[in-house]
C-alpha positions in Angstrom: 131.5 54.4 -84.9 131.1 56.9 -87.4 133.7 58.7 -89.2 133.6 62.5 -89.3 136.2 64.5 -91.6 137.7 68.6 -91.6 134.1 69.6 -93.3 134.5 67.5 -96.1 132.5 67.6 -99.3 132.1 63.8 -100.2 133.2 64.9 -103.2 136.5 65.2 -101.3 136.4 61.4 -100.0 137.6 58.4 -101.8 137.4 56.4 -98.4 137.8 56.8 -95.0 137.7 55.7 -91.5 138.6 57.5 -88.2 138.7 56.9 -84.6 137.8 59.9 -81.8 139.1 58.7 -78.1 138.5 60.6 -74.8 141.2 58.4 -72.8 140.1 57.4 -68.9 141.8 59.3 -66.3 144.5 56.1 -65.2 145.2 55.9 -69.3 145.5 59.4 -68.9 147.7 59.2 -66.2 150.1 56.1 -67.1 149.6 55.3 -70.9 150.4 56.6 -74.3 146.4 57.3 -75.4 145.0 58.0 -78.6 143.0 61.3 -78.6 142.1 60.3 -82.7 143.7 57.8 -84.7 142.7 57.4 -89.2 142.5 56.5 -92.8 141.8 59.0 -95.5 142.6 58.7 -99.3 141.6 62.1 -101.3 140.4 62.8 -104.4 141.3 66.3 -104.5 143.4 68.8 -102.7 143.0 70.0 -99.0 144.5 71.5 -96.4 144.5 71.3 -92.5 145.5 73.8 -90.5 145.9 74.2 -86.9 148.3 75.0 -84.0 148.6 75.3 -80.1 147.0 72.1 -79.9 148.3 69.7 -77.2 149.1 66.5 -79.6 152.0 64.8 -81.3 150.8 63.6 -84.5 152.8 61.1 -86.9 151.5 60.7 -90.6 152.2 58.0 -93.2 151.7 59.0 -96.9 150.6 55.3 -98.4 149.9 57.3 -101.5 149.8 60.9 -103.6 151.8 63.5 -102.7 151.6 67.1 -101.1 153.2 68.8 -98.5 153.9 69.8 -95.0 154.7 73.7 -93.8 155.6 73.2 -89.8 157.9 75.7 -88.0 157.8 77.9 -91.2 159.4 75.6 -93.3 158.1 73.3 -95.9 158.2 69.9 -96.8 157.7 67.6 -100.0 155.7 64.7 -99.1 155.2 61.7 -101.6 154.2 57.8 -101.1 156.3 56.6 -98.4 157.0 59.9 -96.5 156.5 60.1 -93.0 156.4 62.9 -90.2 156.0 63.5 -86.8 155.4 66.7 -84.8 154.8 68.3 -81.9 151.2 70.4 -82.9 151.6 72.8 -80.3 154.0 74.7 -82.9 151.7 76.2 -85.8 151.7 73.9 -89.0 149.6 72.9 -92.4 149.6 69.8 -93.9 147.7 70.1 -98.2 147.2 67.5 -100.6 148.5 68.2 -104.0 145.9 68.6 -106.5 146.5 66.8 -109.1 147.7 63.7 -106.8 145.6 63.0 -104.0 147.1 61.7 -101.5 146.2 58.6 -99.1 147.0 58.9 -95.4 147.0 56.6 -92.4 147.7 59.0 -89.0 147.2 58.8 -85.0 147.4 62.1 -83.0 148.0 61.0 -79.4 149.7 61.7 -75.9 150.5 61.0 -73.0 153.5 59.1 -70.3 156.5 60.4 -72.1 155.6 61.5 -75.2 157.4 64.9 -75.0 160.3 63.3 -73.9 160.2 60.8 -77.3 159.3 64.1 -79.0 162.1 66.1 -78.7 165.1 63.0 -78.9 163.4 62.5 -82.7 163.5 65.8 -83.0 167.2 66.6 -81.8 168.4 63.8 -84.7 165.8 64.1 -87.2 163.6 66.6 -89.7 159.9 66.5 -89.0 159.6 64.5 -92.7 161.7 62.2 -93.5 161.2 59.0 -95.6 161.0 56.2 -93.1 162.9 52.2 -94.0 160.4 50.8 -91.8 157.7 52.1 -93.9 156.2 48.8 -93.5 156.3 48.1 -90.2 154.6 51.7 -89.3 151.6 51.0 -91.6 150.8 47.8 -89.9 150.9 49.4 -86.3 149.0 52.0 -87.2 146.7 49.8 -89.1 146.0 47.8 -86.0 145.8 51.7 -83.4 142.8 51.7 -85.7 141.4 48.1 -85.6 141.6 48.3 -81.8 140.1 51.7 -81.3 136.7 50.5 -82.6 136.1 49.7 -79.4 136.4 52.4 -76.1 137.5 50.1 -73.0 140.4 49.4 -71.3 141.7 46.7 -72.8 141.7 49.5 -76.2 143.9 51.3 -74.0 145.9 49.0 -72.9 146.6 47.8 -76.4 147.1 51.9 -77.8 149.8 52.6 -75.4 151.7 49.3 -76.6 151.3 50.0 -80.2 152.2 53.8 -79.8 155.4 52.6 -77.7 156.1 50.6 -80.8 155.7 53.4 -83.6 158.0 55.5 -81.7 160.8 52.6 -81.0 160.2 52.5 -84.9 161.1 55.8 -85.9 163.5 56.9 -83.2 165.4 53.3 -84.7 165.1 54.7 -88.0 166.2 57.6 -87.4 168.9 57.4 -85.2 170.5 53.6 -87.5 170.1 55.8 -91.0 172.0 58.9 -88.6 175.2 56.7 -88.1 175.0 54.5 -91.7 175.6 58.7 -93.2 178.2 59.7 -90.6 181.6 60.5 -92.2 183.4 58.7 -89.8 181.6 55.9 -89.2 184.1 53.2 -89.2 186.0 54.7 -87.2 183.7 55.3 -85.1 183.0 51.7 -84.8 186.6 50.6 -84.1 186.3 53.1 -81.4 184.1 51.3 -79.7 185.0 48.0 -80.4 188.6 48.9 -78.9 186.5 50.5 -75.7 184.4 47.3 -74.9 187.8 45.0 -75.1 190.1 47.5 -73.0 187.2 49.5 -71.1 189.2 48.1 -67.4 192.2 49.5 -68.5 193.3 53.0 -67.7 194.1 55.0 -70.6 193.4 58.6 -72.1 191.7 60.7 -74.6 195.5 61.1 -75.7 195.8 57.6 -75.9 193.1 56.9 -78.3 194.0 59.7 -80.2 196.5 58.4 -80.9 195.9 55.1 -81.6 193.5 56.3 -84.0 194.9 59.1 -85.9 192.4 61.5 -85.2 192.9 64.7 -82.6 190.8 64.7 -79.7 188.5 67.2 -80.0 187.2 65.7 -83.3 187.4 61.7 -81.7 185.3 63.0 -78.6 182.4 65.4 -80.6 182.2 62.8 -83.5 182.0 59.3 -81.0 179.2 61.7 -79.0 177.5 62.8 -81.8 177.3 59.3 -83.7 176.1 57.1 -80.2 174.4 60.0 -78.2 177.3 59.2 -75.0 180.0 60.8 -74.1 183.4 58.9 -74.8 183.7 59.1 -70.6 180.6 58.0 -70.1 180.4 54.9 -72.1 183.9 53.7 -70.2 181.9 54.5 -67.2 178.3 52.5 -68.4 180.2 49.5 -69.2 182.1 50.0 -65.4 179.5 49.9 -64.0 177.8 46.7 -65.7 180.4 45.0 -65.3 180.7 46.3 -61.6 176.7 45.5 -61.2 177.5 41.4 -62.5 180.1 41.0 -59.7 178.5 42.9 -56.9 175.7 40.0 -57.6 177.3 37.2 -58.0 180.7 37.1 -56.7 182.2 37.3 -53.1 185.0 40.0 -54.0 185.7 42.8 -51.9 184.9 46.4 -53.0 188.2 47.2 -53.7 189.1 43.8 -55.9 186.4 44.2 -57.9 186.6 48.2 -58.5 190.2 47.4 -59.5 189.4 45.4 -61.8 186.3 46.9 -63.6 189.1 50.4 -64.4 188.0 52.2 -61.2 191.4 51.8 -59.0 189.3 52.2 -55.7 186.4 51.4 -53.6 185.8 55.8 -53.0 185.7 55.7 -56.8 183.6 53.2 -57.5 181.1 54.4 -54.4 180.9 57.8 -56.3 179.8 56.2 -59.3 177.4 53.7 -58.3 175.6 57.1 -56.0 175.6 59.0 -59.4 174.1 56.3 -61.8 172.1 54.3 -59.3 171.1 56.6 -56.4 172.9 54.2 -53.4 176.2 52.8 -52.9 177.6 50.1 -54.4 177.6 48.0 -51.1 173.5 49.1 -51.0 173.2 47.6 -54.3 174.8 44.1 -53.3 172.9 44.0 -50.1 169.5 45.3 -52.5 170.0 42.6 -54.7 171.7 39.8 -53.7 168.9 36.0 -53.3 
Protein backbone atom coordinates (compact mmCIF):
# COMPACT_ATOMS: atom_id res chain seq x y z
CA UNK A 1 0.00 0.00 0.00
CA UNK A 2 1.24 3.49 -0.81
CA UNK A 3 1.71 5.89 2.08
CA UNK A 4 0.24 9.36 1.64
CA UNK A 5 0.80 12.43 3.79
CA UNK A 6 -0.66 15.91 3.95
CA UNK A 7 1.22 17.65 1.12
CA UNK A 8 4.56 16.93 2.80
CA UNK A 9 7.65 17.63 0.74
CA UNK A 10 10.02 14.65 0.91
CA UNK A 11 12.45 16.81 2.87
CA UNK A 12 9.94 16.98 5.77
CA UNK A 13 9.64 13.24 6.37
CA UNK A 14 12.33 10.98 7.74
CA UNK A 15 10.16 7.87 7.97
CA UNK A 16 6.46 7.12 7.52
CA UNK A 17 3.72 4.51 7.19
CA UNK A 18 0.02 5.15 6.70
CA UNK A 19 -2.80 2.66 6.19
CA UNK A 20 -6.19 3.98 5.05
CA UNK A 21 -9.21 1.67 5.25
CA UNK A 22 -12.82 1.60 4.06
CA UNK A 23 -14.78 -0.56 6.51
CA UNK A 24 -17.31 -3.12 5.34
CA UNK A 25 -21.00 -2.57 6.08
CA UNK A 26 -20.81 -5.20 8.83
CA UNK A 27 -17.78 -3.55 10.45
CA UNK A 28 -19.57 -0.18 10.39
CA UNK A 29 -22.59 -1.66 12.14
CA UNK A 30 -20.90 -3.99 14.64
CA UNK A 31 -17.20 -3.20 15.14
CA UNK A 32 -14.81 -0.49 16.12
CA UNK A 33 -13.12 0.18 12.79
CA UNK A 34 -9.97 1.88 11.53
CA UNK A 35 -10.31 4.86 9.23
CA UNK A 36 -6.56 5.32 9.09
CA UNK A 37 -3.60 4.39 11.21
CA UNK A 38 0.03 5.29 10.80
CA UNK A 39 3.48 6.28 11.92
CA UNK A 40 5.38 9.46 11.07
CA UNK A 41 8.79 10.85 11.94
CA UNK A 42 9.37 14.44 10.80
CA UNK A 43 12.52 16.40 10.00
CA UNK A 44 10.77 19.80 10.19
CA UNK A 45 7.77 21.43 11.84
CA UNK A 46 4.35 20.79 10.37
CA UNK A 47 0.76 21.75 11.23
CA UNK A 48 -2.27 19.48 10.72
CA UNK A 49 -5.70 21.17 11.00
CA UNK A 50 -9.13 19.53 10.87
CA UNK A 51 -12.72 20.01 12.02
CA UNK A 52 -16.14 18.41 11.58
CA UNK A 53 -14.51 15.03 10.98
CA UNK A 54 -16.57 12.04 12.11
CA UNK A 55 -13.66 10.32 13.74
CA UNK A 56 -11.91 9.79 17.05
CA UNK A 57 -8.14 10.16 17.20
CA UNK A 58 -5.56 8.65 19.54
CA UNK A 59 -1.96 9.86 19.12
CA UNK A 60 1.23 8.87 20.94
CA UNK A 61 4.35 11.06 20.80
CA UNK A 62 7.29 8.65 20.49
CA UNK A 63 9.93 11.38 20.37
CA UNK A 64 10.22 15.12 19.84
CA UNK A 65 7.70 17.71 20.97
CA UNK A 66 4.90 19.99 19.82
CA UNK A 67 1.47 21.31 20.74
CA UNK A 68 -2.18 20.34 20.45
CA UNK A 69 -4.85 23.05 20.13
CA UNK A 70 -8.23 21.54 20.98
CA UNK A 71 -11.49 23.10 22.13
CA UNK A 72 -9.76 26.51 22.28
CA UNK A 73 -7.06 25.29 24.66
CA UNK A 74 -3.40 24.56 24.02
CA UNK A 75 -1.57 21.51 25.38
CA UNK A 76 2.18 20.99 25.24
CA UNK A 77 3.25 17.56 24.04
CA UNK A 78 6.55 15.73 24.36
CA UNK A 79 7.97 12.23 24.28
CA UNK A 80 5.60 10.02 26.28
CA UNK A 81 2.54 12.24 25.72
CA UNK A 82 -0.79 10.95 24.42
CA UNK A 83 -3.96 12.66 23.27
CA UNK A 84 -7.44 11.34 22.60
CA UNK A 85 -9.92 13.69 20.89
CA UNK A 86 -13.24 13.89 19.07
CA UNK A 87 -12.40 15.21 15.60
CA UNK A 88 -15.77 16.91 15.19
CA UNK A 89 -14.25 19.61 17.41
CA UNK A 90 -11.83 21.93 15.52
CA UNK A 91 -8.23 21.10 16.33
CA UNK A 92 -4.68 21.34 15.14
CA UNK A 93 -1.41 19.79 16.22
CA UNK A 94 1.99 21.19 15.36
CA UNK A 95 5.45 19.71 15.67
CA UNK A 96 8.25 21.77 17.19
CA UNK A 97 10.63 23.34 14.67
CA UNK A 98 13.64 22.66 16.87
CA UNK A 99 12.56 19.18 18.00
CA UNK A 100 10.35 17.61 15.29
CA UNK A 101 8.27 14.78 16.57
CA UNK A 102 7.69 11.12 15.86
CA UNK A 103 4.07 9.98 16.13
CA UNK A 104 1.98 6.86 15.97
CA UNK A 105 -1.82 7.17 15.74
CA UNK A 106 -5.19 5.79 14.80
CA UNK A 107 -8.32 7.49 13.48
CA UNK A 108 -11.25 5.21 14.31
CA UNK A 109 -15.01 5.11 14.76
CA UNK A 110 -17.87 2.68 15.15
CA UNK A 111 -19.46 0.57 17.91
CA UNK A 112 -19.54 2.58 21.16
CA UNK A 113 -16.72 5.00 20.31
CA UNK A 114 -18.76 8.00 21.43
CA UNK A 115 -19.58 6.46 24.82
CA UNK A 116 -15.92 5.64 25.45
CA UNK A 117 -14.89 9.15 24.49
CA UNK A 118 -17.52 10.86 26.64
CA UNK A 119 -16.42 8.87 29.69
CA UNK A 120 -12.79 9.72 28.95
CA UNK A 121 -13.51 13.42 28.46
CA UNK A 122 -15.46 13.58 31.73
CA UNK A 123 -12.45 12.24 33.64
CA UNK A 124 -9.37 13.55 31.84
CA UNK A 125 -7.86 16.35 29.83
CA UNK A 126 -7.46 15.44 26.15
CA UNK A 127 -3.66 15.33 26.46
CA UNK A 128 -1.88 13.49 29.26
CA UNK A 129 1.09 11.21 30.00
CA UNK A 130 -0.09 7.61 30.36
CA UNK A 131 1.75 5.25 32.67
CA UNK A 132 0.92 2.47 30.20
CA UNK A 133 2.61 4.19 27.23
CA UNK A 134 4.63 1.10 26.12
CA UNK A 135 1.50 -1.05 26.07
CA UNK A 136 -0.39 1.56 24.05
CA UNK A 137 2.50 1.79 21.59
CA UNK A 138 2.48 -1.99 21.16
CA UNK A 139 -1.26 -2.00 20.39
CA UNK A 140 -0.95 0.85 17.88
CA UNK A 141 1.96 -0.84 16.14
CA UNK A 142 -0.22 -3.95 15.96
CA UNK A 143 -2.97 -1.92 14.27
CA UNK A 144 -0.58 -0.75 11.58
CA UNK A 145 0.57 -4.31 10.96
CA UNK A 146 -2.90 -5.88 10.69
CA UNK A 147 -4.09 -3.10 8.38
CA UNK A 148 -1.57 -3.98 5.71
CA UNK A 149 -4.48 -6.09 4.47
CA UNK A 150 -8.05 -5.02 3.75
CA UNK A 151 -10.21 -8.00 4.65
CA UNK A 152 -12.59 -9.27 7.29
CA UNK A 153 -9.82 -10.79 9.41
CA UNK A 154 -8.10 -7.40 9.55
CA UNK A 155 -11.39 -5.78 10.63
CA UNK A 156 -11.85 -8.33 13.44
CA UNK A 157 -8.28 -7.87 14.65
CA UNK A 158 -8.55 -4.06 14.40
CA UNK A 159 -11.73 -3.96 16.46
CA UNK A 160 -10.11 -6.06 19.17
CA UNK A 161 -7.02 -3.84 19.26
CA UNK A 162 -9.08 -0.64 19.42
CA UNK A 163 -11.01 -2.08 22.39
CA UNK A 164 -7.65 -2.84 24.03
CA UNK A 165 -6.42 0.72 23.41
CA UNK A 166 -9.60 2.30 24.81
CA UNK A 167 -9.58 0.00 27.84
CA UNK A 168 -5.94 0.85 28.58
CA UNK A 169 -6.68 4.57 28.29
CA UNK A 170 -9.64 4.39 30.68
CA UNK A 171 -7.77 2.23 33.19
CA UNK A 172 -4.86 4.64 33.06
CA UNK A 173 -6.86 7.81 33.66
CA UNK A 174 -9.09 6.31 36.38
CA UNK A 175 -6.08 4.76 38.13
CA UNK A 176 -4.22 8.05 38.00
CA UNK A 177 -7.26 9.97 39.23
CA UNK A 178 -7.73 7.57 42.15
CA UNK A 179 -4.05 7.68 43.08
CA UNK A 180 -4.14 11.49 43.25
CA UNK A 181 -7.50 11.70 45.05
CA UNK A 182 -7.01 13.50 48.42
CA UNK A 183 -9.38 11.09 50.23
CA UNK A 184 -8.08 7.94 48.54
CA UNK A 185 -7.34 6.01 51.75
CA UNK A 186 -10.56 7.13 53.42
CA UNK A 187 -12.68 6.09 50.42
CA UNK A 188 -10.91 2.70 50.33
CA UNK A 189 -11.84 2.25 54.00
CA UNK A 190 -15.46 3.10 53.24
CA UNK A 191 -15.64 0.64 50.36
CA UNK A 192 -14.03 -2.12 52.43
CA UNK A 193 -16.63 -1.55 55.13
CA UNK A 194 -19.46 -1.68 52.56
CA UNK A 195 -18.05 -4.90 51.09
CA UNK A 196 -18.17 -6.48 54.53
CA UNK A 197 -21.52 -5.07 55.72
CA UNK A 198 -23.67 -4.48 52.62
CA UNK A 199 -26.32 -6.96 53.77
CA UNK A 200 -26.88 -4.96 56.97
CA UNK A 201 -29.09 -1.95 57.53
CA UNK A 202 -27.26 1.36 57.81
CA UNK A 203 -27.71 4.96 56.76
CA UNK A 204 -25.54 7.71 55.34
CA UNK A 205 -25.58 9.27 58.79
CA UNK A 206 -24.21 6.04 60.25
CA UNK A 207 -21.35 6.00 57.74
CA UNK A 208 -20.64 9.67 58.33
CA UNK A 209 -20.33 9.07 62.08
CA UNK A 210 -18.22 5.93 61.68
CA UNK A 211 -15.68 7.54 59.35
CA UNK A 212 -15.67 11.05 60.87
CA UNK A 213 -16.59 12.75 57.62
CA UNK A 214 -19.59 14.88 56.70
CA UNK A 215 -22.25 12.87 54.90
CA UNK A 216 -22.33 15.37 52.03
CA UNK A 217 -18.57 15.18 51.57
CA UNK A 218 -18.63 11.39 51.89
CA UNK A 219 -21.37 11.03 49.30
CA UNK A 220 -19.69 13.40 46.83
CA UNK A 221 -16.17 11.99 47.22
CA UNK A 222 -17.24 8.34 46.98
CA UNK A 223 -19.09 9.10 43.75
CA UNK A 224 -16.15 11.04 42.33
CA UNK A 225 -13.64 8.37 43.30
CA UNK A 226 -15.56 5.24 42.22
CA UNK A 227 -17.92 6.76 39.61
CA UNK A 228 -20.94 5.28 41.41
CA UNK A 229 -23.07 6.53 44.30
CA UNK A 230 -22.93 4.87 47.71
CA UNK A 231 -26.47 3.61 47.30
CA UNK A 232 -25.80 2.22 43.81
CA UNK A 233 -22.70 0.45 45.09
CA UNK A 234 -24.58 -1.23 47.96
CA UNK A 235 -27.53 -2.21 45.75
CA UNK A 236 -25.14 -3.73 43.20
CA UNK A 237 -23.43 -5.84 45.87
CA UNK A 238 -26.82 -6.99 47.21
CA UNK A 239 -28.07 -7.88 43.72
CA UNK A 240 -24.94 -9.89 42.97
CA UNK A 241 -25.41 -11.91 46.17
CA UNK A 242 -29.11 -12.37 45.37
CA UNK A 243 -28.27 -13.70 41.90
CA UNK A 244 -26.00 -16.35 43.38
CA UNK A 245 -28.64 -17.43 45.90
CA UNK A 246 -31.42 -17.47 43.29
CA UNK A 247 -29.37 -19.74 41.05
CA UNK A 248 -27.65 -21.99 43.54
CA UNK A 249 -29.87 -22.20 46.63
CA UNK A 250 -33.40 -23.36 47.31
CA UNK A 251 -34.27 -20.35 49.46
CA UNK A 252 -37.57 -18.56 49.02
CA UNK A 253 -37.65 -15.01 47.68
CA UNK A 254 -38.38 -13.72 51.18
CA UNK A 255 -35.42 -15.62 52.65
CA UNK A 256 -33.08 -14.45 49.90
CA UNK A 257 -34.27 -10.86 50.15
CA UNK A 258 -33.62 -10.75 53.91
CA UNK A 259 -30.20 -12.40 53.64
CA UNK A 260 -29.12 -9.84 51.01
CA UNK A 261 -30.33 -6.74 52.83
CA UNK A 262 -33.49 -6.14 50.76
CA UNK A 263 -35.75 -7.12 53.69
CA UNK A 264 -38.72 -8.29 51.62
CA UNK A 265 -39.43 -9.94 48.28
CA UNK A 266 -41.28 -6.92 46.94
CA UNK A 267 -38.25 -4.67 47.28
CA UNK A 268 -36.00 -7.40 45.87
CA UNK A 269 -38.26 -7.64 42.81
CA UNK A 270 -38.32 -3.87 42.29
CA UNK A 271 -34.53 -3.72 42.30
CA UNK A 272 -34.30 -6.69 39.94
CA UNK A 273 -36.69 -5.12 37.45
CA UNK A 274 -34.79 -1.85 37.60
CA UNK A 275 -31.40 -3.55 37.05
CA UNK A 276 -32.20 -6.63 34.96
CA UNK A 277 -35.58 -5.86 33.39
CA UNK A 278 -37.12 -8.99 34.95
CA UNK A 279 -38.38 -9.99 38.40
CA UNK A 280 -36.25 -12.10 40.73
CA UNK A 281 -38.51 -15.11 40.03
CA UNK A 282 -38.10 -14.68 36.27
CA UNK A 283 -34.34 -14.35 36.69
CA UNK A 284 -34.26 -17.63 38.67
CA UNK A 285 -36.40 -19.43 36.10
CA UNK A 286 -34.29 -18.24 33.14
CA UNK A 287 -30.95 -19.16 34.76
CA UNK A 288 -31.87 -22.45 36.41
CA UNK A 289 -30.41 -25.56 34.75
